N, C-alpha and C positions, 0 to 999 in steps of 0.2 A: 176849567179850574181843576188842577190835579189834587188828589186826596193825599193828605199827610197824616201821620200817626205820631203824636207826642208820646214817646214811650216812657217818660218819667216826669210826673208832676206830683205836687203835694197839695192837692185840692182840699184836704182835710184840715190843713193848718188854718188858724184863725184869720190869716191874711185874706183868705177866700171864704171859708166855710161860714163865718159869722158876719160876712159883709155882702159881697156881690157875686156869689158863686154862679148863679144862673146867667147873669150878664157876661161873666167871663167865658162860660161854656158857649153862649150864643155868639160871642165875638170870634171864638175859635172856629165855630162851624161856618161862619160867614166868609172866612178866608180859606176854607178848604181843609182845616184841621178837623177831620170827621171822627177821629179815634183818639182816645186819651187813656193812658194807664196811670191811675192815681195810686200813690205808694204810701204804705204805712211805715212808721218808725218805732212803734211800740203797740201794745194791745189797744189802747184807746184810739190811736190814729188809724190803726188797721181796721177797727170797727167802723170808723168814719169812712174810710176808703170803700169798704163793702157797701155801706149805705148809699154813698154817692153812685157807685156802679150799679147798684140794684135799681136806682131811680132813673138811670139814663142808659138807654139801650147800647150806645156805642162808647161807653166808658167802662173800663175794666179795672179790677183791683189787684194790687200786689201787696202781700202782707208779710211782716217780719219785724225783727228788732234790730235797729240801727246800732252800730258799735258804740256810739256815745252812751247808749242805755244798757250796755252789756252788764254793768255792775248790778243792775236790778233784775237780771234774769234768774228765775228759779225754775224748778221742775214744773211748778204750777203755771208759770208764765208760758213755758213751752207747750204744756198741754192745751192751754187756751189758744195759742197760736195754731196748733195742729187742728183744732176744731174750726177756727176761722178759715184756715187755708182750704178746707173742704167745701167752702161755699162755691156755688156754680159760677159766679162772676170772677172768682180768683184765677188769674192766669199765670202767676209766678210767685215765688217766695223771696222776699227781700224788703227793704234793702239790708243786706247783711255784709259783714266784712270787717275791715280794720281801718282805724283812723289814728295814725301815729303823729298827726300834726297837732290836734287839739288835746288828745289823751284825756277825754272826759271820763273814761274808764281805764283802769290799769291794763297795760298791754297784755299781760298773761291772761287776764280775764277776757279781754276781747278775743284772743286767739282760741281760748277754750269754748266760748260761746259761739264763735264762728264755726268751729268744727261741729258742735252739737246741731246747729241750724242747717248746715250742709247735710248732715245725716238725716235730719227730719225731712228736708226737701226731697232727698232721695227716696225715703219711705213713702212720701206722698206722690212721687212721680212728677214733681213740678220743677221747671227751670228756675234757676236762682239768679237774683239781681245783686251784683256785687258793688259795695262801696269800698274803694281803695284810695287812701290818701297817705302819701309818704310811707307806704308799706308794700311796695311792689314785689320785692323778693318773697316776703312772707306770705303775701296773698297767693302768688302763683304756687309756692311750695305747698301750702295748705290745700289748695284746690286739687293739686295732684295727689297728695297723700290721702285725701278724703274721697277720691274717685268721683270728683264733680263732673267728669266727662259723661257719667251715666245719665245726667239730666241736662247738662249744658246750661246756657243762660246768657246773661248780658253783663259786660263790664260797664257799669253806669258811669257817666261823666269821665270818660277815659282820660287819664293823665300820664300814662306811661309812654314809653318810646315804641318804635315800630317792632323791635325785637320782642318786647313783652306782648304786643298785640298779636303777633304770630304764635307765640306760646299759648295764648288764651284761645285763639281761633282753633288751634290743634286740639283743644279740649272741648270743642263744640260751643264756644262762646262767640257772641257778636260784640262789636265795638260800638258803643253809643257816644255820639259826638254832641257836646253841649254848646251853648251860645258863645263860649270862649273862642270858637273857631272864627268868629267875626272880629276878633281883636287883631289888630295889625301885628302886634309883637308876639303872638302865640305861635312861634315857629315850630315847636315840637308837635302841637296839635295839627298844624298844617302838613308837616312831614308825614304824620300817621295817616291823615286823610289821603295824601297823594299815593302812599304805598299800599294801603289796604284796599283790595277790590271792593267795588260797590256791593257785591253779594254778602259782605260781612259787616256792613255799616248800618247804623240806626241814627236817628236824630231825636233829641230830647230838649226840654227846657230846664228841668230840675226846678221849675218855678215853685215858690216866688224868688228863687236865687238865680245867680249867673245870667242876668239879663243881657241879651245880645245888643250890639250896635244895630240900630240907632237909638235904642231906648235904654242904654246902659245908665245905671244910677237910679232907675225906677223899678217898681215891682215887675217881676217877670210874670208871664202868663202863657197858656198854651198857644194862643194865636201867634206868638212871636217865634214859634219853631219854624215858621216860614223863612225867617232871616237866617237861621242856622242851615236850613236846606239850601238856600241860595248861596251861602258862603261855601258849603261843601261843593256845590256845583262849580263855583268859580275856581276853587283850588284844584279840582280835578278836570277843569276845562270841559265840562259836560253841560248839557241842557238841564235846566231846573226840573223839567218834566221827567227826565230820566231818573234823577235822584229821588224825586217824590215817589214815583212808581216803585223803584227798587227798595227804598227804605220802608215803605208801607208793606210791601210784599214780605220783606225780611221780618218785620214785626209780627205780621200775621202768622208766619211760619214758626217763629220761636215761641209764640204764645199759644200755638195750636188752635188758631181761629180760622174760620171760613169768612172771607170778606162778604159783608152784606151791605 
C-alpha cells in the first residue's frame, strides 16, 4: 500500500470536529492516507487545526484567514494569526487569496488582506496556500508584486489553465489537484494534469467539499484522496504507485517535513 498525503482538508469544521473525527482519520489511515494537512479559515478554525495536529502525529496544521473572512481582518486578528503560525505543527500559512465568485468580502478588501497575509507569511518564513476562484489574473499579479516566490507554496484546488500553472510554478508554487479531476467533463483540470510534470503536483480533498467520483454528492473525507490520485494516474497514463510516491514526496518538500 503506497502512502498518500491529503494536502488540504478542513477537519476543524463541524462536519468532522463535532461528529466522527477519529473515525474519519482512522478510515484514511486504513487506505494509506497517512498524512493530512488540516486548514484554518479564520482564527477559531486555525486554533482547531492546531489542536487536531497536536493530537495526531501525522496531521499538520495550516493557519490563515480565507478571503471570505477578509472583511473581519484587523491588526489584532493578524497578530493572533502570527502567534498561531509559530506553533511547531504549523507547516504553511493559508488558505489566503481571492474569491471573486462569492464575493463575501469586498474585492478591494480581499486584495488588501491578501497582500498583508503574504507579507506576514514571508516574515514567518512559511510557504503560503492560495485560494483562487475567478481571480486568476489578480492572484498571479499580487503574488508577483508581493514577492511570494521568497516562500513559495501551493495553489490549492487549482482551477486555472496550464499557462497559469506554469506562471505559478515559476514562483515556486506546486499545483494541487482536487477531486474534480475525477469528473468526466473537467477538461481543463485534465489538461493541466497532462501538461504539468509530476514533480509539481499534489493531491487534496478540500473535504468536506468537492467529493470525487464515486462518492460525489456525499461528504468528502481524507480517505477519498485515493480516488483523486487514481484519476491523476489515469490522465497521465502512469502507475498509481508512481503518483502516490511523487505527490507525497512533493508535499513533504513544500512543507519542510522529513517523512516518518
